N, CA, C, O and the ligand as a Tripos MOL2 file, in Angstrom:
@<TRIPOS>MOLECULE
protein
  257   255    65     0     0
PROTEIN
NO_CHARGES

@<TRIPOS>ATOM
      1 N         131.1670  207.7610   62.9520 N.3       1 MET1
      2 CA        129.9500  207.1510   62.3810 C.3       1 MET1
      3 C         130.1660  206.9660   60.8210 C.2       1 MET1
      4 O         130.7250  207.8180   60.1310 O.2       1 MET1
      5 N         129.7050  205.8530   60.3680 N.am      2 THR2
      6 CA        129.8670  205.5000   59.0550 C.3       2 THR2
      7 C         128.5890  205.8350   58.2140 C.2       2 THR2
      8 O         127.4490  205.6210   58.6250 O.2       2 THR2
      9 N         128.8860  206.3710   57.0150 N.am      3 ASP3
     10 CA        127.6740  206.6060   56.1810 C.3       3 ASP3
     11 C         127.5300  205.5990   55.0690 C.2       3 ASP3
     12 O         128.5310  205.2370   54.4530 O.2       3 ASP3
     13 N         126.3990  205.1560   54.7980 N.am      4 TYR4
     14 CA        126.2050  204.2570   53.7090 C.3       4 TYR4
     15 C         125.4070  204.8560   52.4870 C.2       4 TYR4
     16 O         124.4210  205.5630   52.6940 O.2       4 TYR4
     17 N         125.7900  204.6020   51.3660 N.am      5 THR5
     18 CA        125.1330  205.1780   50.2270 C.3       5 THR5
     19 C         124.1590  204.0450   49.5360 C.2       5 THR5
     20 O         124.6260  202.9780   49.1370 O.2       5 THR5
     21 N         122.8940  204.3440   49.4410 N.am      6 VAL6
     22 CA        122.0850  203.5430   48.6950 C.3       6 VAL6
     23 C         121.4870  204.1340   47.4870 C.2       6 VAL6
     24 O         120.6350  205.0140   47.6030 O.2       6 VAL6
     25 N         121.8920  203.6930   46.2840 N.am      7 GLU7
     26 CA        121.2780  204.2720   45.1190 C.3       7 GLU7
     27 C         120.3850  203.3980   44.2430 C.2       7 GLU7
     28 O         120.7350  202.2820   43.8580 O.2       7 GLU7
     29 N         119.2990  203.9200   43.9700 N.am      8 VAL8
     30 CA        118.3970  203.1710   43.0160 C.3       8 VAL8
     31 C         118.1400  203.9870   41.8580 C.2       8 VAL8
     32 O         117.3270  204.9110   41.8640 O.2       8 VAL8
     33 N         118.8990  203.6120   40.7690 N.am      9 PRO9
     34 CA        118.7940  204.3540   39.5060 C.3       9 PRO9
     35 C         117.3760  204.3310   39.0560 C.2       9 PRO9
     36 O         116.5280  203.5150   39.4140 O.2       9 PRO9
     37 N         117.2070  205.4000   38.1660 N.am     10 ASP10
     38 CA        115.9020  205.5630   37.5720 C.3      10 ASP10
     39 C         115.9360  204.6690   36.3680 C.2      10 ASP10
     40 O         116.9560  204.1340   35.9340 O.2      10 ASP10
     41 N         114.5560  204.5390   35.7970 N.am     11 GLY11
     42 CA        114.5650  203.7830   34.6090 C.3      11 GLY11
     43 C         113.9390  202.3020   34.8680 C.2      11 GLY11
     44 O         113.5490  201.9620   35.9850 O.2      11 GLY11
     45 N         113.8900  201.5650   33.8730 N.am     12 ARG12
     46 CA        113.4060  200.1660   33.9930 C.3      12 ARG12
     47 C         114.3720  199.1710   34.5200 C.2      12 ARG12
     48 O         113.9880  198.1060   35.0040 O.2      12 ARG12
     49 N         115.5930  199.4980   34.4340 N.am     13 GLU13
     50 CA        116.6300  198.7780   35.1370 C.3      13 GLU13
     51 C         116.7730  199.1580   36.6020 C.2      13 GLU13
     52 O         117.7410  199.8470   36.9200 O.2      13 GLU13
     53 N         116.0050  198.8190   37.4090 N.am     14 ARG14
     54 CA        115.8920  199.3470   38.7610 C.3      14 ARG14
     55 C         116.5660  198.3300   39.6390 C.2      14 ARG14
     56 O         115.9160  197.6680   40.4470 O.2      14 ARG14
     57 N         117.9310  198.1930   39.4790 N.am     15 GLY15
     58 CA        118.7820  197.5470   40.3030 C.3      15 GLY15
     59 C         119.0860  198.5580   41.4170 C.2      15 GLY15
     60 O         118.6860  199.7210   41.3620 O.2      15 GLY15
     61 N         119.8420  198.0440   42.4720 N.am     16 ILE16
     62 CA        120.2010  198.8780   43.6670 C.3      16 ILE16
     63 C         121.6890  198.7280   44.0050 C.2      16 ILE16
     64 O         122.2540  197.6350   44.0520 O.2      16 ILE16
     65 N         122.2540  199.8530   44.2270 N.am     17 ARG17
     66 CA        123.7500  199.8610   44.5420 C.3      17 ARG17
     67 C         123.8920  200.4300   46.0970 C.2      17 ARG17
     68 O         123.3530  201.4570   46.5090 O.2      17 ARG17
     69 N         124.6340  199.6440   46.7770 N.am     18 ILE18
     70 CA        124.8830  199.9050   48.2330 C.3      18 ILE18
     71 C         126.5840  200.1380   48.3590 C.2      18 ILE18
     72 O         127.4450  199.3820   47.9090 O.2      18 ILE18
     73 N         126.7590  201.1860   48.9740 N.am     19 ALA19
     74 CA        128.2400  201.4520   49.2660 C.3      19 ALA19
     75 C         128.4130  201.8490   50.5290 C.2      19 ALA19
     76 O         127.5170  202.4780   51.0910 O.2      19 ALA19
     77 N         129.5820  201.5450   51.1620 N.am     20 CYS20
     78 CA        130.0940  202.0760   52.4330 C.3      20 CYS20
     79 C         131.1060  203.0980   52.1480 C.2      20 CYS20
     80 O         132.1290  202.8130   51.5260 O.2      20 CYS20
     81 N         130.8500  204.3100   52.5920 N.am     21 ASP21
     82 CA        131.7050  205.3860   52.0920 C.3      21 ASP21
     83 C         132.9190  205.3550   52.7960 C.2      21 ASP21
     84 O         133.9130  205.7710   52.2000 O.2      21 ASP21
     85 N         133.0430  204.9160   54.0290 N.am     22 GLU22
     86 CA        134.2070  204.8870   54.8030 C.3      22 GLU22
     87 C         135.3280  203.8730   54.1960 C.2      22 GLU22
     88 O         136.5080  204.1970   54.0650 O.2      22 GLU22
     89 N         134.8180  202.6510   53.8570 N.am     23 HIS23
     90 CA        135.8740  201.6520   53.4730 C.3      23 HIS23
     91 C         135.8080  201.4610   51.8620 C.2      23 HIS23
     92 O         136.4910  200.6340   51.2570 O.2      23 HIS23
     93 N         134.9660  202.2690   51.3130 N.am     24 GLY24
     94 CA        134.9420  202.0170   49.7320 C.3      24 GLY24
     95 C         134.4530  200.7270   49.1670 C.2      24 GLY24
     96 O         134.6060  200.4110   47.9870 O.2      24 GLY24
     97 N         133.8680  200.0120   50.0500 N.am     25 GLU25
     98 CA        133.2630  198.8000   49.6660 C.3      25 GLU25
     99 C         131.8390  199.0080   48.9600 C.2      25 GLU25
    100 O         131.0650  199.8610   49.3930 O.2      25 GLU25
    101 N         131.5510  198.2890   47.9760 N.am     26 SER26
    102 CA        130.1240  198.4580   47.3260 C.3      26 SER26
    103 C         129.7240  197.2350   46.7720 C.2      26 SER26
    104 O         130.5270  196.3270   46.5600 O.2      26 SER26
    105 N         128.5600  197.1640   46.5330 N.am     27 ALA27
    106 CA        127.8910  195.8300   45.8320 C.3      27 ALA27
    107 C         126.6930  196.3940   45.0360 C.2      27 ALA27
    108 O         126.0360  197.3660   45.4090 O.2      27 ALA27
    109 N         126.4760  195.7000   43.9170 N.am     28 GLU28
    110 CA        125.4210  196.1080   43.0770 C.3      28 GLU28
    111 C         124.5790  194.8420   43.0800 C.2      28 GLU28
    112 O         125.1270  193.7400   43.1010 O.2      28 GLU28
    113 N         123.1540  194.9890   43.0570 N.am     29 PHE29
    114 CA        122.2570  193.9850   43.0690 C.3      29 PHE29
    115 C         121.3590  194.1350   41.8150 C.2      29 PHE29
    116 O         121.0530  195.2640   41.4330 O.2      29 PHE29
    117 N         120.9100  192.9750   41.1340 N.am     30 GLN30
    118 CA        120.2730  193.0760   39.9900 C.3      30 GLN30
    119 C         118.7750  193.4070   40.4540 C.2      30 GLN30
    120 O         118.4130  193.1920   41.6110 O.2      30 GLN30
    121 N         117.8520  193.9940   39.3870 N.am     31 PRO31
    122 CA        116.5140  194.3530   39.7940 C.3      31 PRO31
    123 C         115.8020  193.0930   40.1400 C.2      31 PRO31
    124 O         116.1570  191.9800   39.7510 O.2      31 PRO31
    125 N         114.8140  193.3330   40.8680 N.am     32 GLY32
    126 CA        113.8430  192.2890   41.0830 C.3      32 GLY32
    127 C         113.8900  191.7350   42.5140 C.2      32 GLY32
    128 O         113.0680  190.8830   42.8510 O.2      32 GLY32
    129 N         114.8260  192.1880   43.3700 N.am     33 TYR33
    130 CA        114.9540  191.7080   44.7060 C.3      33 TYR33
    131 C         114.1110  192.5230   45.6210 C.2      33 TYR33
    132 O         114.0300  193.7460   45.4990 O.2      33 TYR33
    133 N         113.4700  191.8330   46.5580 N.am     34 ARG34
    134 CA        112.7440  192.4990   47.4780 C.3      34 ARG34
    135 C         113.5730  193.0610   48.6180 C.2      34 ARG34
    136 O         113.2730  194.1110   49.1860 O.2      34 ARG34
    137 N         114.6580  192.3020   48.9400 N.am     35 SER35
    138 CA        115.5070  192.8680   49.9980 C.3      35 SER35
    139 C         116.7830  192.4010   49.5900 C.2      35 SER35
    140 O         116.8930  191.3260   49.0010 O.2      35 SER35
    141 N         117.8620  193.2000   49.8850 N.am     36 VAL36
    142 CA        119.2550  192.8510   49.6370 C.3      36 VAL36
    143 C         119.9620  192.9610   50.8800 C.2      36 VAL36
    144 O         119.5360  193.6710   51.7910 O.2      36 VAL36
    145 N         121.0690  192.2660   50.9670 N.am     37 ALA37
    146 CA        121.9800  192.2610   52.0600 C.3      37 ALA37
    147 C         123.4020  192.6520   51.7680 C.2      37 ALA37
    148 O         124.0960  191.8610   51.1290 O.2      37 ALA37
    149 N         123.8600  193.7060   52.1440 N.am     38 PHE38
    150 CA        125.1850  194.2210   51.8890 C.3      38 PHE38
    151 C         126.0670  194.0440   53.1410 C.2      38 PHE38
    152 O         125.6990  194.3140   54.2840 O.2      38 PHE38
    153 N         127.1740  193.6010   52.8190 N.am     39 HIS39
    154 CA        128.1650  193.1610   53.9220 C.3      39 HIS39
    155 C         129.4940  193.8820   53.7040 C.2      39 HIS39
    156 O         130.1390  193.7070   52.6710 O.2      39 HIS39
    157 N         129.8820  194.6600   54.6420 N.am     40 CYS40
    158 CA        131.2480  195.4880   54.6230 C.3      40 CYS40
    159 C         132.0910  194.8040   55.5160 C.2      40 CYS40
    160 O         131.7570  194.6040   56.6830 O.2      40 CYS40
    161 N         133.2000  194.4190   55.0280 N.am     41 GLU41
    162 CA        134.2840  193.8130   55.7540 C.3      41 GLU41
    163 C         134.8660  194.7540   56.7810 C.2      41 GLU41
    164 O         134.9940  194.4560   57.9690 O.2      41 GLU41
    165 N         135.2130  195.9220   56.2390 N.am     42 GLY42
    166 CA        135.7670  196.9750   57.1800 C.3      42 GLY42
    167 C         134.9530  197.2400   58.4470 C.2      42 GLY42
    168 O         135.4720  197.3160   59.5610 O.2      42 GLY42
    169 N         133.5270  197.3880   58.1850 N.am     43 CYS43
    170 CA        132.7710  197.5700   59.4020 C.3      43 CYS43
    171 C         132.3070  196.4960   60.0250 C.2      43 CYS43
    172 O         131.7690  196.6600   61.1200 O.2      43 CYS43
    173 N         132.4120  195.2270   59.4850 N.am     44 GLY44
    174 CA        131.9480  193.9950   60.0720 C.3      44 GLY44
    175 C         130.6440  193.9620   60.4340 C.2      44 GLY44
    176 O         130.3010  193.3970   61.4730 O.2      44 GLY44
    177 N         129.6980  194.6170   59.5470 N.am     45 VAL45
    178 CA        128.3180  194.6730   59.7260 C.3      45 VAL45
    179 C         127.6460  194.3040   58.4170 C.2      45 VAL45
    180 O         128.1350  194.5000   57.3050 O.2      45 VAL45
    181 N         126.5310  193.7760   58.6610 N.am     46 GLU46
    182 CA        125.5870  193.5140   57.4620 C.3      46 GLU46
    183 C         124.4780  194.4620   57.2960 C.2      46 GLU46
    184 O         123.7930  194.7560   58.2760 O.2      46 GLU46
    185 N         124.2620  194.9260   56.2300 N.am     47 LEU47
    186 CA        123.1280  196.1420   56.1350 C.3      47 LEU47
    187 C         122.1260  195.4300   55.3190 C.2      47 LEU47
    188 O         122.4890  194.9540   54.2440 O.2      47 LEU47
    189 N         120.8170  195.2970   55.7410 N.am     48 GLU48
    190 CA        119.7790  194.7280   54.8620 C.3      48 GLU48
    191 C         118.8790  195.8620   54.5450 C.2      48 GLU48
    192 O         118.5040  196.6440   55.4180 O.2      48 GLU48
    193 N         118.5200  195.9580   53.2720 N.am     49 VAL49
    194 CA        117.7250  196.9480   52.7510 C.3      49 VAL49
    195 C         116.5380  196.3390   52.0850 C.2      49 VAL49
    196 O         116.6670  195.4630   51.2300 O.2      49 VAL49
    197 N         115.2270  196.8590   52.5250 N.am     50 ASP50
    198 CA        114.0630  196.3810   51.9220 C.3      50 ASP50
    199 C         113.6510  197.3730   50.6090 C.2      50 ASP50
    200 O         113.7340  198.5990   50.6810 O.2      50 ASP50
    201 N         113.3160  196.8440   49.7230 N.am     51 LEU51
    202 CA        113.0050  197.7070   48.5280 C.3      51 LEU51
    203 C         111.4120  197.5830   48.3950 C.2      51 LEU51
    204 O         110.8950  196.4710   48.5150 O.2      51 LEU51
    205 N         110.7110  198.6050   48.1730 N.am     52 HIS52
    206 CA        109.2990  198.6950   47.9160 C.3      52 HIS52
    207 C         109.0770  199.5170   46.6510 C.2      52 HIS52
    208 O         109.4350  200.6910   46.5570 O.2      52 HIS52
    209 N         108.5290  198.9040   45.7840 N.am     53 ASP53
    210 CA        108.2800  199.5560   44.3840 C.3      53 ASP53
    211 C         107.1080  200.2860   44.5630 C.2      53 ASP53
    212 O         106.0360  199.7250   44.7930 O.2      53 ASP53
    213 N         107.2450  201.6410   44.4650 N.am     54 LEU54
    214 CA        106.0370  202.4370   44.6750 C.3      54 LEU54
    215 C         105.0430  202.4460   43.5760 C.2      54 LEU54
    216 O         103.8650  202.7130   43.8150 O.2      54 LEU54
    217 N         105.5070  202.1390   42.2560 N.am     55 ARG55
    218 CA        104.8560  201.9220   41.1330 C.3      55 ARG55
    219 C         103.7390  200.8340   41.3140 C.2      55 ARG55
    220 O         102.5960  200.9460   40.8730 O.2      55 ARG55
    221 N         104.2240  199.7700   42.0210 N.am     56 GLU56
    222 CA        103.2760  198.6570   42.3440 C.3      56 GLU56
    223 C         102.1090  199.0170   43.3890 C.2      56 GLU56
    224 O         100.9460  198.6220   43.2960 O.2      56 GLU56
    225 N         102.5530  199.7150   44.2500 N.am     57 TRP57
    226 CA        101.4380  200.3340   45.0420 C.3      57 TRP57
    227 C         100.4170  201.1610   44.3860 C.2      57 TRP57
    228 O          99.2320  201.0470   44.6970 O.2      57 TRP57
    229 N         100.8060  201.9560   43.5260 N.am     58 ARG58
    230 CA         99.9910  202.7760   42.7940 C.3      58 ARG58
    231 C          99.0340  201.8160   42.0400 C.2      58 ARG58
    232 O          97.8220  202.0180   42.1100 O.2      58 ARG58
    233 N          99.4820  200.8820   41.3920 N.am     59 ASP59
    234 CA         98.8010  199.9980   40.4830 C.3      59 ASP59
    235 C          97.7300  199.3040   41.4100 C.2      59 ASP59
    236 O          96.5920  199.1090   40.9840 O.2      59 ASP59
    237 N          98.0640  198.9770   42.5320 N.am     60 LEU60
    238 CA         97.0840  198.3110   43.4910 C.3      60 LEU60
    239 C          95.9680  199.3560   43.7410 C.2      60 LEU60
    240 O          94.7880  199.0110   43.6780 O.2      60 LEU60
    241 N          96.3190  200.6000   44.0190 N.am     61 GLY61
    242 CA         95.3020  201.6040   44.3800 C.3      61 GLY61
    243 C          94.4230  201.7480   43.2140 C.2      61 GLY61
    244 O          93.2260  201.9280   43.4400 O.2      61 GLY61
    245 N          94.8520  201.6930   41.9570 N.am     62 GLU62
    246 CA         93.9180  201.8800   40.8550 C.3      62 GLU62
    247 C          92.9120  200.7850   40.6980 C.2      62 GLU62
    248 O          91.7880  201.0270   40.2570 O.2      62 GLU62
    249 N          93.3250  199.4860   41.0820 N.am     63 ILE63
    250 CA         92.4480  198.4420   41.0770 C.3      63 ILE63
    251 C          91.2080  198.6450   42.0360 C.2      63 ILE63
    252 O          90.0740  198.3210   41.6860 O.2      63 ILE63
    253 N          91.4820  199.1790   43.2140 N.am     64 CYS64
    254 CA         90.4160  199.2480   44.3130 C.3      64 CYS64
    255 C          89.4170  200.3120   43.9190 C.2      64 CYS64
    256 O          88.4570  200.5570   44.6490 O.2      64 CYS64
    257 ZN        132.5050  199.8110   56.0010 Zn       65 ZN65
@<TRIPOS>BOND
     1     1     2 1
     2     2     3 1
     3     3     4 2
     4     3     5 am
     5     5     6 1
     6     6     7 1
     7     7     8 2
     8     7     9 am
     9     9    10 1
    10    10    11 1
    11    11    12 2
    12    11    13 am
    13    13    14 1
    14    14    15 1
    15    15    16 2
    16    15    17 am
    17    17    18 1
    18    18    19 1
    19    19    20 2
    20    19    21 am
    21    21    22 1
    22    22    23 1
    23    23    24 2
    24    23    25 am
    25    25    26 1
    26    26    27 1
    27    27    28 2
    28    27    29 am
    29    29    30 1
    30    30    31 1
    31    31    32 2
    32    31    33 am
    33    33    34 1
    34    34    35 1
    35    35    36 2
    36    35    37 am
    37    37    38 1
    38    38    39 1
    39    39    40 2
    40    39    41 am
    41    41    42 1
    42    42    43 1
    43    43    44 2
    44    43    45 am
    45    45    46 1
    46    46    47 1
    47    47    48 2
    48    47    49 am
    49    49    50 1
    50    50    51 1
    51    51    52 2
    52    51    53 am
    53    53    54 1
    54    54    55 1
    55    55    56 2
    56    55    57 am
    57    57    58 1
    58    58    59 1
    59    59    60 2
    60    59    61 am
    61    61    62 1
    62    62    63 1
    63    63    64 2
    64    63    65 am
    65    65    66 1
    66    66    67 1
    67    67    68 2
    68    67    69 am
    69    69    70 1
    70    70    71 1
    71    71    72 2
    72    71    73 am
    73    73    74 1
    74    74    75 1
    75    75    76 2
    76    75    77 am
    77    77    78 1
    78    78    79 1
    79    79    80 2
    80    79    81 am
    81    81    82 1
    82    82    83 1
    83    83    84 2
    84    83    85 am
    85    85    86 1
    86    86    87 1
    87    87    88 2
    88    87    89 am
    89    89    90 1
    90    90    91 1
    91    91    92 2
    92    91    93 am
    93    93    94 1
    94    94    95 1
    95    95    96 2
    96    95    97 am
    97    97    98 1
    98    98    99 1
    99    99   100 2
   100    99   101 am
   101   101   102 1
   102   102   103 1
   103   103   104 2
   104   103   105 am
   105   105   106 1
   106   106   107 1
   107   107   108 2
   108   107   109 am
   109   109   110 1
   110   110   111 1
   111   111   112 2
   112   111   113 am
   113   113   114 1
   114   114   115 1
   115   115   116 2
   116   115   117 am
   117   117   118 1
   118   118   119 1
   119   119   120 2
   120   119   121 am
   121   121   122 1
   122   122   123 1
   123   123   124 2
   124   123   125 am
   125   125   126 1
   126   126   127 1
   127   127   128 2
   128   127   129 am
   129   129   130 1
   130   130   131 1
   131   131   132 2
   132   131   133 am
   133   133   134 1
   134   134   135 1
   135   135   136 2
   136   135   137 am
   137   137   138 1
   138   138   139 1
   139   139   140 2
   140   139   141 am
   141   141   142 1
   142   142   143 1
   143   143   144 2
   144   143   145 am
   145   145   146 1
   146   146   147 1
   147   147   148 2
   148   147   149 am
   149   149   150 1
   150   150   151 1
   151   151   152 2
   152   151   153 am
   153   153   154 1
   154   154   155 1
   155   155   156 2
   156   155   157 am
   157   157   158 1
   158   158   159 1
   159   159   160 2
   160   159   161 am
   161   161   162 1
   162   162   163 1
   163   163   164 2
   164   163   165 am
   165   165   166 1
   166   166   167 1
   167   167   168 2
   168   167   169 am
   169   169   170 1
   170   170   171 1
   171   171   172 2
   172   171   173 am
   173   173   174 1
   174   174   175 1
   175   175   176 2
   176   175   177 am
   177   177   178 1
   178   178   179 1
   179   179   180 2
   180   179   181 am
   181   181   182 1
   182   182   183 1
   183   183   184 2
   184   183   185 am
   185   185   186 1
   186   186   187 1
   187   187   188 2
   188   187   189 am
   189   189   190 1
   190   190   191 1
   191   191   192 2
   192   191   193 am
   193   193   194 1
   194   194   195 1
   195   195   196 2
   196   195   197 am
   197   197   198 1
   198   198   199 1
   199   199   200 2
   200   199   201 am
   201   201   202 1
   202   202   203 1
   203   203   204 2
   204   203   205 am
   205   205   206 1
   206   206   207 1
   207   207   208 2
   208   207   209 am
   209   209   210 1
   210   210   211 1
   211   211   212 2
   212   211   213 am
   213   213   214 1
   214   214   215 1
   215   215   216 2
   216   215   217 am
   217   217   218 1
   218   218   219 1
   219   219   220 2
   220   219   221 am
   221   221   222 1
   222   222   223 1
   223   223   224 2
   224   223   225 am
   225   225   226 1
   226   226   227 1
   227   227   228 2
   228   227   229 am
   229   229   230 1
   230   230   231 1
   231   231   232 2
   232   231   233 am
   233   233   234 1
   234   234   235 1
   235   235   236 2
   236   235   237 am
   237   237   238 1
   238   238   239 1
   239   239   240 2
   240   239   241 am
   241   241   242 1
   242   242   243 1
   243   243   244 2
   244   243   245 am
   245   245   246 1
   246   246   247 1
   247   247   248 2
   248   247   249 am
   249   249   250 1
   250   250   251 1
   251   251   252 2
   252   251   253 am
   253   253   254 1
   254   254   255 1
   255   255   256 2
@<TRIPOS>SUBSTRUCTURE
     1 MET1         2 RESIDUE 1 A MET
     2 THR2         6 RESIDUE 1 A THR
     3 ASP3        10 RESIDUE 1 A ASP
     4 TYR4        14 RESIDUE 1 A TYR
     5 THR5        18 RESIDUE 1 A THR
     6 VAL6        22 RESIDUE 1 A VAL
     7 GLU7        26 RESIDUE 1 A GLU
     8 VAL8        30 RESIDUE 1 A VAL
     9 PRO9        34 RESIDUE 1 A PRO
    10 ASP10       38 RESIDUE 1 A ASP
    11 GLY11       42 RESIDUE 1 A GLY
    12 ARG12       46 RESIDUE 1 A ARG
    13 GLU13       50 RESIDUE 1 A GLU
    14 ARG14       54 RESIDUE 1 A ARG
    15 GLY15       58 RESIDUE 1 A GLY
    16 ILE16       62 RESIDUE 1 A ILE
    17 ARG17       66 RESIDUE 1 A ARG
    18 ILE18       70 RESIDUE 1 A ILE
    19 ALA19       74 RESIDUE 1 A ALA
    20 CYS20       78 RESIDUE 1 A CYS
    21 ASP21       82 RESIDUE 1 A ASP
    22 GLU22       86 RESIDUE 1 A GLU
    23 HIS23       90 RESIDUE 1 A HIS
    24 GLY24       94 RESIDUE 1 A GLY
    25 GLU25       98 RESIDUE 1 A GLU
    26 SER26      102 RESIDUE 1 A SER
    27 ALA27      106 RESIDUE 1 A ALA
    28 GLU28      110 RESIDUE 1 A GLU
    29 PHE29      114 RESIDUE 1 A PHE
    30 GLN30      118 RESIDUE 1 A GLN
    31 PRO31      122 RESIDUE 1 A PRO
    32 GLY32      126 RESIDUE 1 A GLY
    33 TYR33      130 RESIDUE 1 A TYR
    34 ARG34      134 RESIDUE 1 A ARG
    35 SER35      138 RESIDUE 1 A SER
    36 VAL36      142 RESIDUE 1 A VAL
    37 ALA37      146 RESIDUE 1 A ALA
    38 PHE38      150 RESIDUE 1 A PHE
    39 HIS39      154 RESIDUE 1 A HIS
    40 CYS40      158 RESIDUE 1 A CYS
    41 GLU41      162 RESIDUE 1 A GLU
    42 GLY42      166 RESIDUE 1 A GLY
    43 CYS43      170 RESIDUE 1 A CYS
    44 GLY44      174 RESIDUE 1 A GLY
    45 VAL45      178 RESIDUE 1 A VAL
    46 GLU46      182 RESIDUE 1 A GLU
    47 LEU47      186 RESIDUE 1 A LEU
    48 GLU48      190 RESIDUE 1 A GLU
    49 VAL49      194 RESIDUE 1 A VAL
    50 ASP50      198 RESIDUE 1 A ASP
    51 LEU51      202 RESIDUE 1 A LEU
    52 HIS52      206 RESIDUE 1 A HIS
    53 ASP53      210 RESIDUE 1 A ASP
    54 LEU54      214 RESIDUE 1 A LEU
    55 ARG55      218 RESIDUE 1 A ARG
    56 GLU56      222 RESIDUE 1 A GLU
    57 TRP57      226 RESIDUE 1 A TRP
    58 ARG58      230 RESIDUE 1 A ARG
    59 ASP59      234 RESIDUE 1 A ASP
    60 LEU60      238 RESIDUE 1 A LEU
    61 GLY61      242 RESIDUE 1 A GLY
    62 GLU62      246 RESIDUE 1 A GLU
    63 ILE63      250 RESIDUE 1 A ILE
    64 CYS64      254 RESIDUE 1 A CYS
    65 ZN65       257 GROUP 0 **** ****
């Protein structure tokens, strides 16, 4: 089984980093993407990750 690492750094620069632990492949995505696709040659799979900014949800709640 292959493990994937998904990192979302804290702070304003909310980019995302996805890495395949088994093959050492990794990709970094700039902030602002709703969903990102990471492709690992070794696995031959594409991993799609959806990002939901929880702070945005909180703002919506305060409006209501
Ligand atoms: Zn892989």
